[in-house]
MARKELO-463003 format. One record per atom (N, C-alpha, C, O): x, y, z; residue in three letters. Coordinates in steps of 0.02 Angstrom, whole numbers, padded with zeros to 5 digits, always signed. Example, Ala and Ser with C-alpha at 12.3 -4.5 7.8 and 13.67 -1.06 7.14 Angstrom:
BEGIN
+00660-00284+00390ALA+00615-00225+00390ALA+00660-00165+00390ALA+00712-00166+00423ALA+00642-00112+00354SER+00684-00053+00357SER+00645+00002+00394SER+00670+00057+00402SER
% end
This chain:
BEGIN
+00048-00075-00015MET-00028+00027-00014MET+00044+00068+00001MET+00090+00059+00041MET+00033+00107-00040ILE+00061+00167-00064ILE+00022+00207+00005ILE-00039+00213+00010ILE+00069+00229+00050ARG+00091+00276+00107ARG+00153+00356+00129ARG+00166+00386+00181ARG+00178+00363+00059ALA+00200+00425+00038ALA+00198+00421-00042ALA+00201+00376-00084ALA+00192+00517-00040VAL+00188+00543-00121VAL+00234+00575-00117VAL+00226+00606-00064VAL+00293+00594-00145LEU+00334+00625-00132LEU+00347+00648-00186LEU+00319+00617-00231LEU+00396+00716-00213PHE+00364+00753-00275PHE+00434+00810-00296PHE+00452+00861-00267PHE+00451+00790-00337ASP+00500+00857-00357ASP+00477+00912-00370ASP+00418+00915-00385ASP+00520+00979-00367LEU+00512+01044-00369LEU+00493+01084-00427LEU+00437+01108-00434LEU+00558+01092-00484ASP+00542+01158-00502ASP+00539+01066-00597ASP+00551+01010-00619ASP+00511+01132-00604ASP+00464+01069-00686ASP+00391+01016-00640ASP+00347+00980-00665ASP+00401+01028-00588THR+00324+00978-00580THR+00295+01017-00534THR+00237+01013-00553THR+00293+01061-00473LEU+00253+01092-00443LEU+00241+01149-00441LEU+00196+01177-00410LEU+00294+01178-00487TYR+00278+01263-00508TYR+00339+01231-00601TYR+00369+01178-00610TYR+00329+01301-00655PRO+00362+01296-00690PRO+00403+01320-00678PRO+00397+01361-00633PRO+00483+01310-00714GLU+00538+01303-00702GLU+00568+01359-00720GLU+00614+01387-00690GLU+00537+01380-00781ILE+00567+01442-00833ILE+00541+01501-00816ILE+00564+01551-00844ILE+00458+01514-00738GLU+00478+01566-00738GLU+00526+01594-00673GLU+00535+01653-00658GLU+00546+01549-00648PHE+00637+01550-00591PHE+00699+01589-00654PHE+00717+01648-00653PHE+00715+01552-00689TYR+00742+01583-00755TYR+00767+01635-00769TYR+00824+01660-00767TYR+00682+01660-00797ARG+00666+01703-00836ARG+00689+01771-00799ARG+00723+01818-00820ARG+00650+01761-00722GLN+00703+01820-00686GLN+00751+01816-00641GLN+00752+01857-00596GLN+00790+01774-00645GLY+00881+01749-00634GLY+00904+01803-00716GLY+00942+01852-00716GLY+00865+01772-00782PHE+00903+01817-00848PHE+00879+01894-00827PHE+00920+01930-00857PHE+00852+01921-00805ALA+00827+01949-00806ALA+00849+02015-00770ALA+00854+02072-00794ALA+00862+01991-00707ALA+00917+02001-00637ALA+01029+02019-00676ALA+01068+02065-00663ALA+01036+01939-00734VAL+01083+01968-00755VAL+01068+02015-00825VAL+01073+02071-00800VAL+01060+02022-00864ALA+01029+02079-00900ALA+01050+02145-00864ALA+01096+02182-00883ALA+01005+02154-00803GLU+01033+02225-00757GLU+01083+02239-00787GLU+01091+02281-00832GLU+01142+02181-00748GLU+01187+02237-00741GLU+01243+02206-00800GLU+01300+02231-00801GLU+01228+02163-00838LEU+01248+02163-00893LEU+01255+02254-00934LEU+01290+02302-00952LEU+01211+02233-00929ALA+01164+02307-00961ALA+01184+02406-00936ALA+01167+02459-00962ALA+01229+02387-00867GLY+01255+02407-00821GLY+01343+02430-00842GLY+01376+02482-00837GLY+01354+02372-00863ARG+01405+02374-00903ARG+01458+02387-00964ARG+01515+02372-00983ARG+01361+02451-00992GLY+01373+02433-01051GLY+01388+02367-01085GLY+01447+02361-01104GLY+01350+02321-01097ILE+01383+02268-01146ILE+01301+02268-01198ILE+01284+02218-01230ILE+01271+02315-01196GLY+01179+02322-01219GLY+01119+02328-01169GLY+01112+02337-01109GLY+01064+02315-01244PRO+01022+02382-01205PRO+00970+02322-01149PRO+00923+02294-01177PRO+00983+02304-01066ALA+00960+02252-01055ALA+00886+02208-01078ALA+00875+02155-01049ALA+00836+02231-01132GLU+00796+02188-01127GLU+00824+02129-01194GLU+00797+02074-01200GLU+00882+02155-01240PHE+00927+02124-01306PHE+00967+02070-01244PHE+00966+02009-01253PHE+01001+02099-01181VAL+01040+02039-01161VAL+00964+01979-01124VAL+00958+01918-01123VAL+00925+02026-01102ARG+00882+01953-01065ARG+00861+01895-01122ARG+00850+01837-01106ARG+00858+01918-01185ALA+00807+01891-01215ALA+00863+01839-01253ALA+00851+01780-01264ALA+00930+01877-01271THR+00984+01825-01283THR+01008+01766-01246THR+01023+01709-01262THR+01007+01810-01174LEU+01018+01755-01121LEU+00960+01677-01129LEU+00976+01619-01143LEU+00893+01707-01113GLU+00850+01677-01153GLU+00852+01605-01199GLU+00841+01546-01189GLU+00877+01650-01263ARG+00884+01608-01320ARG+00930+01543-01315ARG+00907+01486-01310ARG+01019+01562-01320LEU+01067+01514-01281LEU+01004+01456-01227LEU+01021+01398-01220LEU+00931+01483-01192HIS+00953+01425-01125HIS+00908+01389-01173HIS+00920+01329-01170HIS+00879+01398-01199PHE+00816+01338-01260PHE+00867+01310-01275PHE+00871+01251-01256PHE+00918+01337-01309ALA+00950+01286-01351ALA+00985+01243-01311ALA+00964+01185-01306ALA+01021+01255-01289ASP+01040+01232-01208ASP+01092+01229-01142ASP+01153+01235-01137ASP+01033+01216-01087ARG+01007+01229-01019ARG+01100+01260-00987ARG+01127+01308-00960ARG+01110+01207-01009GLU+01228+01195-00997GLU+01266+01269-00999GLU+01268+01307-01048GLU+01282+01275-00964ALA+01342+01335-00975ALA+01298+01386-01004ALA+01278+01366-01059ALA+01277+01439-00990VAL+01229+01490-01016VAL+01267+01526-01029VAL+01277+01538-01089VAL+01296+01551-00987LEU+01317+01636-00941LEU+01413+01615-00988LEU+01451+01659-01007LEU+01426+01543-00994ASP+01484+01542-01014ASP+01497+01569-01107ASP+01540+01603-01136ASP+01425+01526-01132ARG+01406+01562-01209ARG+01394+01635-01191ARG+01422+01678-01226ARG+01355+01653-01141ALA+01338+01708-01169ALA+01393+01748-01171ALA+01385+01801-01201ALA+01439+01740-01151SER+01503+01793-01165SER+01543+01789-01225SER+01585+01830-01241SER+01526+01733-01261ALA+01563+01725-01310ALA+01521+01771-01375ALA+01550+01807-01416ALA+01444+01757-01372VAL+01397+01787-01385VAL+01414+01864-01395VAL+01431+01898-01444VAL+01400+01878-01317LEU+01373+01958-01310LEU+01449+01997-01293LEU+01452+02058-01285LEU+01507+01954-01289GLY+01535+01957-01300GLY+01604+02014-01222GLY+01646+02057-01229GLY+01571+01969-01150PHE+01608+01982-01087PHE+01647+01960-01080PHE+01665+01906-01103PHE+01685+02010-01032PRO+01762+01926-01010PRO+01727+01897-00990PRO+01669+01917-00987PRO+01747+01826-00965GLY+01725+01762-00961GLY+01768+01762-00880GLY+01767+01709-00849GLY+01794+01805-00858ASP+01773+01803-00787ASP+01724+01855-00743ASP+01732+01866-00683ASP+01683+01880-00778TRP+01630+01918-00755TRP+01573+01839-00745TRP+01521+01825-00716TRP+01603+01819-00773VAL+01557+01738-00752VAL+01532+01727-00674VAL+01477+01745-00653VAL+01582+01693-00636PRO+01577+01719-00588PRO+01519+01724-00543PRO+01491+01681-00509PRO+01506+01819-00554ASP+01501+01859-00489ASP+01429+01876-00531ASP+01391+01920-00508ASP+01404+01826-00618LEU+01338+01850-00655LEU+01283+01805-00607LEU+01231+01827-00584LEU+01318+01720-00598LEU+01306+01673-00580LEU+01283+01685-00484LEU+01241+01657-00448LEU+01317+01720-00475HIS+01302+01771-00388HIS+01237+01805-00396HIS+01198+01809-00349HIS+01220+01838-00476ARG+01182+01906-00463ARG+01121+01853-00480ARG+01071+01858-00445ARG+01124+01803-00530PHE+01077+01728-00575PHE+01055+01730-00494PHE+01020+01779-00483PHE+01070+01679-00422ARG+01066+01641-00408ARG+01030+01682-00354ARG+01007+01648-00307ARG+01022+01750-00352GLY+01030+01805-00291GLY+00970+01846-00295GLY+00949+01866-00241GLY+00932+01866-00359CYS+00889+01873-00389CYS+00841+01884-00351CYS+00833+01841-00308CYS+00806+01926-00353GLU+00713+01926-00310GLU+00664+01855-00331GLU+00645+01849-00390GLU+00650+01818-00294ILE+00588+01775-00321ILE+00534+01809-00328ILE+00515+01856-00292ILE+00505+01786-00378ARG+00429+01798-00357ARG+00401+01723-00380ARG+00412+01690-00431ARG+00377+01715-00347LEU+00354+01664-00379LEU+00298+01652-00344LEU+00289+01676-00289LEU+00227+01586-00396ARG+00160+01592-00372ARG+00152+01521-00379ARG+00164+01497-00434ARG+00124+01464-00311LEU+00119+01411-00315LEU+00053+01402-00377LEU+00002+01437-00372LEU+00060+01361-00425PRO+00029+01365-00473PRO-00060+01336-00433PRO-00058+01301-00382PRO-00113+01352-00456ALA-00167+01340-00427ALA-00195+01233-00420ALA-00213+01192-00378ALA-00183+01238-00484GLU-00188+01119-00475GLU-00132+01130-00421GLU-00149+01130-00362GLU-00063+01141-00438THR-00027+01134-00367THR-00051+01127-00300THR-00049+01072-00270THR-00077+01190-00269ASP-00108+01182-00209ASP-00155+01153-00211ASP-00172+01157-00152ASP-00207+01114-00245ALA-00263+01079-00271ALA-00249+00991-00223ALA-00265+00964-00170ALA-00206+00977-00286ILE-00178+00929-00262ILE-00139+00920-00210ILE-00140+00859-00200ILE-00102+00947-00168LEU-00081+00970-00097LEU-00143+00949-00055LEU-00139+00898-00021LEU-00197+00984-00057HIS-00249+00980-00019HIS-00269+00941-00024HIS-00289+00916+00029HIS-00283+00899-00092ARG-00331+00854-00091ARG-00293+00780-00064ARG-00325+00733-00040ARG-00232+00780-00071LEU-00218+00709-00057LEU-00164+00694+00029LEU-00143+00638+00043LEU-00151+00760+00077CYS-00159+00774+00107CYS-00167+00765+00155CYS-00111+00762+00181CYS-00217+00754+00201PRO-00265+00679+00225PRO-00259+00599+00214PRO-00278+00556+00253PRO-00225+00588+00146PHE-00243+00506+00147PHE-00119+00461+00149PHE-00086+00409+00142PHE-00115+00546+00166TYR-00055+00500+00125TYR+00020+00576+00156TYR+00016+00638+00155TYR+00049+00551+00167ARG+00109+00594+00192ARG+00142+00606+00125ARG+00157+00567+00080ARG+00151+00683+00134LEU+00174+00725+00069LEU+00271+00726+00075LEU+00291+00703+00129LEU+00301+00739+00049GLY+00358+00753+00027GLY+00415+00795-00026GLY+00409+00769-00082GLY+00453+00835-00027ILE+00474+00847-00086ILE+00549+00854-00102ILE+00569+00910-00089ILE+00602+00810-00130VAL+00645+00807-00148VAL+00654+00824-00198VAL+00615+00811-00244VAL+00722+00867-00207THR+00757+00928-00240THR+00825+00952-00232THR+00850+00966-00177THR+00853+00956-00284ASP+00908+00965-00319ASP+00940+01024-00325ASP+00902+01059-00292ASP+00985+01062-00344GLY+00979+01122-00349GLY+01028+01169-00275GLY+01038+01160-00215GLY+01042+01210-00319HIS+01105+01266-00244HIS+01048+01272-00189HIS+00990+01292-00193HIS+01080+01251-00143ALA+01058+01262-00075ALA+01008+01298-00051ALA+00967+01276-00011ALA+01010+01378-00083GLN+01030+01462-00043GLN+00948+01476-00109GLN+00902+01513-00091GLN+00946+01453-00155VAL+00913+01466-00194VAL+00845+01417-00181VAL+00795+01445-00160VAL+00843+01352-00193GLN+00787+01299-00166GLN+00763+01324-00099GLN+00710+01350-00114GLN+00771+01330-00043GLU+00766+01346+00009GLU+00719+01430-00006GLU+00672+01447+00029GLU+00743+01468-00056ARG+00704+01536-00073ARG+00627+01526-00120ARG+00571+01551-00125ARG+00673+01467-00149LYS+00582+01452-00210LYS+00545+01404-00173LYS+00488+01391-00190LYS+00577+01367-00110LEU+00503+01337-00064LEU+00489+01382-00031LEU+00462+01358+00018LEU+00490+01448-00025ALA+00497+01480+00063ALA+00430+01523+00003ALA+00369+01520+00014ALA+00459+01555-00051VAL+00427+01623-00106VAL+00357+01569-00120VAL+00306+01601-00106VAL+00343+01506-00140LEU+00279+01461-00168LEU+00257+01430-00084LEU+00221+01381-00076LEU+00277+01458-00042GLY+00233+01430+00026GLY+00229+01379+00024GLY+00171+01366+00040GLY+00267+01319+00011LEU+00283+01264+00032LEU+00304+01229+00104LEU+00272+01188+00137LEU+00363+01256+00117VAL+00365+01225+00182VAL+00294+01240+00248VAL+00263+01292+00258VAL+00292+01213+00261GLY+00257+01182+00298GLY+00179+01174+00285GLY+00132+01185+00322GLY+00181+01148+00214ARG+00129+01127+00168ARG+00141+01037+00150ARG+00101+01000+00124ARG+00214+01020+00176VAL+00214+00958+00158VAL+00246+00941+00223VAL+00250+00984+00268VAL+00274+00863+00232ASP+00272+00838+00296ASP+00374+00849+00315ASP+00414+00849+00362ASP+00372+00858+00248THR+00466+00811+00227THR+00496+00886+00180THR+00450+00895+00139THR+00532+00923+00172ILE+00556+00919+00114ILE+00665+00911+00121ILE+00705+00921+00167ILE+00672+00891+00057VAL+00743+00848+00058VAL+00784+00886-00014VAL+00776+00877-00074VAL+00834+00935+00029ILE+00872+00967-00037ILE+00907+00952-00032ILE+00935+00970+00019ILE+00941+00909-00073CYS+00995+00872-00088CYS+01082+00883-00108CYS+01125+00859-00144CYS+01071+00940-00057ASP+01129+00958-00084ASP+01164+01015-00026ASP+01209+01057-00026ASP+01103+00982+00031HIS+01116+00979+00116HIS+01155+00918+00096HIS+01212+00933+00113HIS+01156+00878+00078LEU+01153+00799+00093LEU+01236+00791+00048LEU+01269+00741+00058LEU+01255+00829+00014GLY+01330+00826-00039GLY+01317+00846-00090GLY+01259+00844-00110GLY+01367+00872-00127ARG+01342+00865-00204ARG+01338+00797-00259ARG+01322+00780-00316ARG+01371+00773-00189GLY+01409+00713-00234GLY+01318+00663-00213GLY+01311+00602-00224GLY+01266+00706-00186HIS+01205+00645-00175HIS+01143+00702-00205HIS+01112+00737-00166HIS+01139+00702-00243TRP+01104+00740-00289TRP+01070+00672-00328TRP+01093+00616-00337TRP+01020+00696-00344LYS+00966+00634-00379LYS+01002+00629-00444LYS+01008+00681-00475LYS+01026+00575-00470PRO+00994+00502-00437PRO+01010+00466-00385PRO+00973+00420-00368PRO+01071+00481-00349ASP+01056+00458-00305ASP+01023+00430-00262ASP+00978+00469-00248ASP+01017+00373-00223SER+00978+00336-00177SER+00952+00379-00114SER+00898+00371-00086SER+01006+00430-00097LEU+01025+00461-00028LEU+00963+00484+00001LEU+00939+00466+00055LEU+00929+00545-00062PRO+00894+00582-00031PRO+00800+00582-00022PRO+00757+00612+00011PRO+00806+00501-00103PHE+00751+00487-00071PHE+00737+00447+00014PHE+00691+00461+00052PHE+00776+00409+00022HIS+00811+00350+00079HIS+00773+00388+00146HIS+00724+00372+00180HIS+00834+00469+00147THR+00796+00508+00180THR+00734+00512+00199THR+00702+00496+00249THR+00715+00556+00112ALA+00631+00547+00138ALA+00611+00501+00157ALA+00579+00495+00209ALA+00618+00479+00137CYS+00586+00440+00179CYS+00578+00369+00236CYS+00534+00325+00241CYS+00648+00384+00277ARG+00643+00386+00334ARG+00608+00445+00379ARG+00574+00423+00426ARG+00612+00517+00373ASN+00592+00543+00379ASN+00534+00556+00382ASN+00518+00601+00422ASN+00468+00515+00334LEU+00399+00531+00334LEU+00392+00431+00388LEU+00341+00399+00402LEU+00462+00414+00403LYS+00447+00338+00441LYS+00409+00297+00355LYS+00353+00320+00345LYS+00414+00284+00340VAL+00394+00236+00265VAL+00436+00224+00231VAL+00477+00260+00202VAL+00424+00142+00231ARG+00497+00080+00180ARG+00502+00132+00116ARG+00476+00185+00099ARG+00529+00108+00103PRO+00540+00132-00013PRO+00473+00128-00034PRO+00429+00171-00038PRO+00474+00046-00049HIS+00380+00015-00093HIS+00351+00029-00057HIS+00301-00001-00076HIS+00327+00069+00012GLU+00281+00109+00006GLU+00251+00190-00014GLU+00199+00223-00009GLU+00319+00198-00036ALA+00326+00273-00062ALA+00337+00278-00156ALA+00371+00240-00191ALA+00296+00336-00177ILE+00311+00359-00272ILE+00328+00436-00254ILE+00313+00475-00209ILE+00375+00437-00320PHE+00389+00509-00299PHE+00380+00523-00380PHE+00397+00483-00424PHE+00355+00579-00390VAL+00328+00607-00445VAL+00368+00660-00498VAL+00320+00682-00531VAL+00426+00691-00524GLY+00433+00694-00548GLY+00441+00705-00623GLY+00432+00650-00650GLY+00458+00763-00677ASP+00471+00760-00723ASP+00541+00711-00769ASP+00531+00680-00821ASP+00609+00714-00735HIS+00644+00696-00747HIS+00655+00613-00780HIS+00613+00574-00758HIS+00692+00590-00816PRO+00694+00536-00838PRO+00743+00507-00795PRO+00719+00463-00760PRO+00823+00520-00785GLN+00860+00507-00766GLN+00871+00519-00675GLN+00880+00464-00649GLN+00872+00553-00645ARG+00862+00627-00583ARG+00799+00585-00582ARG+00825+00531-00571ARG+00763+00578-00584ASP+00685+00576-00554ASP+00666+00504-00543ASP+00664+00473-00491ASP+00653+00485-00604ILE+00644+00407-00630ILE+00683+00348-00631ILE+00660+00292-00618ILE+00747+00362-00647LEU+00793+00297-00633LEU+00773+00309-00544LEU+00744+00269-00508LEU+00805+00387-00523GLY+00812+00373-00462GLY+00778+00346-00415GLY+00797+00300-00378GLY+00716+00380-00418ALA+00688+00323-00369ALA+00671+00272-00370ALA+00658+00248-00315ALA+00663+00231-00428LEU+00653+00202-00414LEU+00720+00145-00383LEU+00711+00109-00334LEU+00763+00146-00408ARG+00845+00132-00392ARG+00834+00125-00311ARG+00862+00083-00276ARG+00792+00172-00290ALA+00797+00174-00210ALA+00733+00132-00195ALA+00720+00137-00135ALA+00699+00103-00219GLY+00647+00058-00191GLY+00586+00074-00216GLY+00539+00035-00204GLY+00574+00138-00258LEU+00479+00193-00241LEU+00482+00209-00297LEU+00521+00231-00339LEU+00409+00184-00286GLY+00344+00185-00340GLY+00366+00240-00401GLY+00362+00293-00370GLY+00380+00253-00451ALA+00396+00325-00487ALA+00326+00335-00576ALA+00302+00304-00623ALA+00329+00386-00550VAL+00264+00433-00590VAL+00294+00473-00627VAL+00311+00510-00580VAL+00318+00501-00675ARG+00344+00557-00714ARG+00282+00577-00756ARG+00248+00541-00794ARG+00274+00648-00739ILE+00254+00720-00751ILE+00280+00733-00831ILE+00334+00707-00847ILE+00253+00761-00869ARG+00269+00790-00948ARG+00226+00833-00957ARG+00181+00822-00997ARG+00229+00910-00912THR+00204+00962-00904THR+00223+00986-00968THR+00278+00972-00990THR+00160+01038-01018ALA+00138+01071-01081ALA+00206+01119-01066ALA+00248+01126-01110ALA+00215+01150-01002ARG+00296+01211-01023ARG+00376+01153-00970ARG+00406+01175-00920ARG+00384+01111-00990GLY+00416+01061-00949GLY+00481+01075-00978GLY+00472+01082-01039GLY+00542+01082-00965TRP+00594+01084-01007TRP+00623+01021-01036TRP+00656+01011-01087TRP+00592+00964-00969PHE+00627+00881-00989PHE+00536+00843-01021PHE+00503+00807-00984PHE+00520+00855-01065ARG+00463+00842-01084ARG+00477+00814-01133ARG+00425+00783-01140ARG+00510+00798-01180ASP+00533+00746-01239ASP+00563+00717-01252ASP+00571+00683-01303ASP+00602+00725-01187ARG+00637+00690-01159ARG+00669+00587-01141ARG+00681+00555-01091ARG+00670+00577-01196PRO+00640+00480-01202PRO+00638+00439-01092PRO+00662+00453-01037PRO+00623+00422-01103ASN+00598+00372-01053ASN+00684+00337-01040ASN+00721+00366-01080ASN+00727+00286-00997LEU+00775+00256-01010LEU+00741+00208-00984LEU+00709+00207-00932LEU+00760+00126-01064PRO+00728+00084-01059PRO+00737+00052-00995PRO+00686+00021-00983PRO+00772+00047-00955GLU+00792+00014-00898GLU+00756+00073-00805GLU+00776+00072-00746GLU+00701+00111-00842ALA+00691+00168-00788ALA+00617+00179-00823ALA+00608+00235-00847ALA+00546+00117-00831GLN+00513+00119-00861GLN+00457+00174-00803GLN+00440+00139-00755GLN+00444+00207-00801PRO+00396+00251-00743PRO+00311+00200-00711PRO+00295+00164-00758PRO+00278+00194-00672TRP+00243+00189-00664TRP+00190+00195-00699TRP+00155+00154-00729TRP+00189+00270-00689ALA+00141+00294-00750ALA+00164+00367-00781ALA+00212+00391-00751ALA+00149+00392-00817GLU+00157+00479-00837GLU+00088+00504-00823GLU+00034+00477-00810GLU+00115+00577-00831ILE+00030+00633-00806ILE+00062+00699-00854ILE+00117+00709-00878ILE+00019+00724-00853GLU+00033+00766-00905GLU+00011+00847-00871GLU+00034+00902-00886GLU-00040+00831-00822ARG-00046+00880-00745ARG-00078+00846-00698ARG-00123+00804-00700ARG-00042+00872-00650LEU-00025+00839-00551LEU-00094+00822-00542LEU-00104+00783-00496LEU-00148+00843-00574ASP-00260+00832-00540ASP-00251+00761-00582ASP-00295+00720-00569ASP-00203+00740-00628GLN-00229+00667-00668GLN-00185+00623-00611GLN-00185+00563-00625GLN-00142+00642-00538LEU-00102+00614-00505LEU-00152+00560-00450LEU-00120+00522-00414LEU-00216+00560-00447PRO-00269+00535-00399PRO-00288+00500-00458PRO-00346+00500-00438PRO-00291+00478-00499GLY-00328+00433-00529GLY-00259+00347-00572GLY-00269+00289-00591GLY-00185+00405-00566VAL-00145+00346-00531VAL-00142+00298-00491VAL-00139+00239-00507VAL-00145+00330-00409LEU-00174+00308-00361LEU-00209+00286-00334LEU-00201+00262-00278LEU-00287+00287-00387ARG-00342+00256-00359ARG-00363+00174-00336ARG-00411+00157-00302ARG-00308+00131-00368SER-00317+00078-00351SER-00268+00075-00270SER-00261+00018-00248SER-00245+00116-00240GLU-00237+00113-00198GLU-00259+00176-00120GLU-00232+00200-00070GLU-00307+00175-00145ILE-00353+00216-00109ILE-00429+00148-00071ILE-00431+00088-00085ILE-00455+00167-00045THR-00502+00141-00009THR-00558+00192-00039THR-00534+00246-00055THR-00629+00185-00048PRO-00674+00178-00086PRO-00667+00270-00064PRO-00655+00319-00100PRO-00688+00263+00041LYS-00695+00330+00054LYS-00673+00399+00055LYS-00698+00454+00068LYS-00606+00373+00032SER-00532+00426+00004SER-00529+00463-00057SER-00511+00521-00068SER-00564+00385-00122LEU-00584+00420-00167LEU-00630+00459-00211LEU-00635+00472-00271LEU-00671+00477-00139GLU-00708+00514-00171GLU-00689+00571-00146GLU-00705+00621-00178GLU-00656+00578-00091ALA-00620+00622-00051ALA-00578+00660-00141ALA-00597+00716-00160ALA-00556+00642-00159VAL-00507+00657-00184VAL-00510+00666-00291VAL-00469+00693-00328VAL-00572+00634-00306ARG-00618+00631-00379ARG-00613+00725-00350ARG-00640+00769-00384ARG
% end
């Protein structure tokens, strides 16, 4: 029987592009102040580079926009330290409300610890779930798909891994990681998700796939008592 539902954060509980756009806007203002170009042009360039490839965006921007590479660490600090203005989507709020009477809930998230802490606070998720595991607190070597963050969340919730499922968008970090740790796995492919079109790994097939969080109760339905089922419909 499933007793706990764990969630990834970025592109699972909210659209991560909203955070990136705010970070790029902060970097663009800084670069505009240093004479690199109009802020709107710089921001649009950063977004274009990001959509082409999320890796090393600022390093590539150095070559494209013509600023010194040794500015990158400071610009990365600007990106991570930008004012975060995020709102929890209504469907996320609703699904947490619907599931919390029947399951222990948690979040397991990668990313720079201080940035993730700020996202979680702004989204109002601190206190909304029973445990939050920021993988960075365990050490960079224990980011997903390492099993430690999944096992830590299960231990915090006092459930065994096979009594929990993990909902996430990344086929390796989330799905492979959860399955290797002994949890069930549900993959979410949201309309705006960065990894939406990335195929599942042959060795890590999710329990089910959904496009919206409000489809999750349908996946859980066989594990829910009739009384509980009526509550989450």
